[in-house]
N, C-alpha and C positions, 0 to 999 in steps of 0.2 A: 858515214856514221849511223845512218838510219838502219842499214843492214845489220850492224853489230848489235843493235838493241831490239831487233825484231825476231825473233825466233818463230659432243658438245653439250657441256653442262655449264650453265651460267650461275655465278654466285648470287644468291638471293640477298636482299637487304631488308631490314626490318622497317616497319612504318615509323617507329620511334626515331631511328637513326636518320631516315630521310627527312622527317619533320624537323629535327634539330638542325640539320644542315640547311634546310630551306629557311628556317627562322634566322640562322646566322647570316646567310646571304642577304636576306631581306633587311636585316638590321644595318648591314654595311651600306646597302643602297640608300637607306633612309637617313644615313649619317649618324646612327645611334652608336656605332663603333667605328674606330679608325681603320681604314683599309690601306693606309700608307705603308709601303714596304720599307723595312729598315735596310740601310746600306750595309753591304757585307763584303766578304772576301772576294767573291767572283766579280764584283764590280771593278776590281783592279786587273782582272784577267778576262776581259769580255769576249775573247776568242771562244771561250767555252759556251757562250750563248748561241753559237752558230755551228759548232762542230758536230752537233747531234740534234735530232728532232725530239728526243726522248727526255721529257721532264727538264727542259733547259731554261725555264723562266728564271729571271733573277730572284724573285721571291722564294721560289722553291729551292734553288741551289744554295742560296745564302743561308736560309734557315736550316737546311740539312747540313751545311758546313758547321754551323754552330753546334748542332746536335751530335754529329758523327766525328768531327775533327776537333773543333774548338774545345769541347768538353772532355776530350780524351788526349790532350797533347802529351800528358805524361806517359801514355802508352805508345806514343809515336816518335817523340824526339829522341834522336840517337838510337833508334830501333830499326831492325830490318822488318819490312812489311811485305806481305803477300796479298795482292789485291785480286780477288776472284771475280771473273766477269767484269774486267776493268773498263769496259765500254770505250769511251773516247779519252780515257786517262784522267778524267776530272779529279777523282779521289786520290789516285796515285800522285798527281801533281800537287794536290793540296797537302798530302802527307810530306812530300819533299820540301814544300815551303814551310811546313811546320817543324822541319828539322830532322826528318827521317834519314837514317844513314844510307839506306838503299831500299828501293822498291822493285819488286817483281810483279808485273801485271800479266794475268792470263785472260785473253779475250777470244771468243769464238769467231768473231768476224774480223777478217784481216784488214779490211778498210778502216775499221775503228782503231785497231792496233797501230796502223800506220799513221792515222790522225793523231793518236796519243803521242807518238814520237815527234811528229812535226810540231805539235804545240809545245812540247817540252823544249825542243830546240829553239822555237821562236821566242820563248820566254827565258832563254839563257840557262837552262838546267844542264849541267855537265852529263854527258852520256855515260860516265862511269857510275853514276848514282842510280841508274834505273835500267830495267830490261823489260820489254814487252814481248810476250809469246802469243802468237796467233795459233789457236788450237783448242781442242775440247778440254774443258776444265778437268774432267775426271781422268783424262789421259795425261795431261801435262802436270797435274799436281803430283803424280807419281814420280816425276823427274826432279822434284824439289828435294833437296837434301834434308834429312831429319836433323833437327836442332839448329837449322840455319835461319829460322823465322821466329821473331819475337811476337808479332801481332798479325793476325789475319783479318782482312776486310772481307765481309760478305754482304755487299750492299745491293739489294734489288735482284738477287739471283736465287735465293732459297726457295722462292715460290715459282720459279721457272723450271723446276725439275720435280720428278716424282721420287727421286732417289735421295731423300733427306738423310737417312741413316748412313748410307754409303758415303755421302759427302762429309758428314760429321766424323765418320770413321777415318777418312783420309786426312781431314784437318787435324784430328787428334793424334794421328800417327806422326805428324810433323813435330809434335811436342812444343807448340807455341804456348806462351803463358796467357795470351789474351785473344779473344775473338770478338770483334765488333760486328754486330749483326743487325741488319735493317731489312725487314721483310713485311710483305702483306700477310695477313692472317685471315681466318674465317671467324668473324666475331659473332656469328649467329648462334653459337652453341658453347656451352661450358664443357661438353663432352670431349674426350681425347680422340679426335678424329682428324683425318686429312681429306679435304674435299678435292676430288679429281676434276680437272677441267681440260679442255682442248684450246690451244691457241695457235694462230697462224705463224708459221716460221718466217714468213716474208716480212713481218713487222720488225723493225730494227731493235725494239726493246724486248722482243720475245725470245724464246728458246730457239736455238740455231738448227737443230736436227729434228726432222719429222719422224713419225713412226713407220715401221716397215709396211703396215697396212694402210697408212694414210700419210704419205710423205709431205703433204702440204701443211700438216698440223702436228704439233707436239703435245704429248700428254704430260700435264704438270700437276702438282699437288699443292694445295693451300692449307696449311695446318691450322687448327684452332690454337688458341693460346695455351691451353692445357697440353695439347700434343707437342707443341714447340718446347715447352718446359720439360715435359717428360723425356723427350729425345735428348735435350741438353744434359739433364741430370744423369741419364743413363751412361754418358761418357765421362762423368765426373766433373762437369762444368757447373760452377755456381754463377749466378747472373744477377744483374740489376738493370731495371728499365730506365730509360731516359723519359722524364716527365714532360711531354710536349705541352701540356696545359699550364705548366709553371715556367715556361720558357720566355715569357714576356712578349708573346706574339699578339699583336693587336689586330692585324689584318690577316686572314687565313686564306688569301688568294692562292689557289693552286696547291693547297695543303689539306684538302678535305679528307684525304685518307688518314692522315695523322689526327686530325681533329675528331673524326668520327670513330677512331679506334680500330680501323681495319688495316692499319699498318703500324708497326712498332719498331723501336730501336732499343738495343740493349748491348751491354758489355758482359761477356762471359769470361770467367777466369778459372784457371785450374793450376794446381801445383804441377810444374813440369817434372819429368822423371829425374832430371838432374838435381832438383831440389828435394826430392823425396828421401826420407831417412832410409838408410840401408837396413835390410832385414837382419 
């Protein structure tokens, strides 16, 4: 069954941001704020706490579930989903449990794609409802049929590539109605810029392929909020942000990036070509 389903620049941070985070942590340690984690979705499926070393704490996974899946169930239930850089299948699985009709996950590391299948099987998900493809996102997305996807997940991948416009172009060509995007940004400027960085390809959560001149490192780009919005609107996407500060989070353990504003979550929507009025 598994075979059928498997196909240096450092970002600066402002003194104000660091001070705010330090004060927040200090308040939690002094008991001025609650640091108790809220129980959540992944507590029912604890296998995901050990299938990857990347951002797998219960606090982070459960709050991200609320932001990315729970608040978007209407875009997932009975829909076909494309999960880009699906990692260990955590969000593909969450989508299936939220009622997605079918999920296709693309993941660059074959061991993670295999883990995604094993976990889906262990938790009783029928193999006809999902497919995981081990391969390069930019290559494999070309093989996805246009008009076959309702909603695209792009969680934690957008800032692990320098090819943002190419990625958005390929997503748009599929003609989905919705894109749920979760990405790190460069919060240090309001200018429309993309900050280039190098990251080690050996790290599980990083880009998979190195550069020709430096095979141990990948060149990636972290857009400012303005750059992100400009790229989305250039392809006809309208969007709304998830407000992390109104999500009822009392303890921000392992969520500093969302709390500090250097990671954002949003839903982008566009009228599909099938819905467009004829000329």
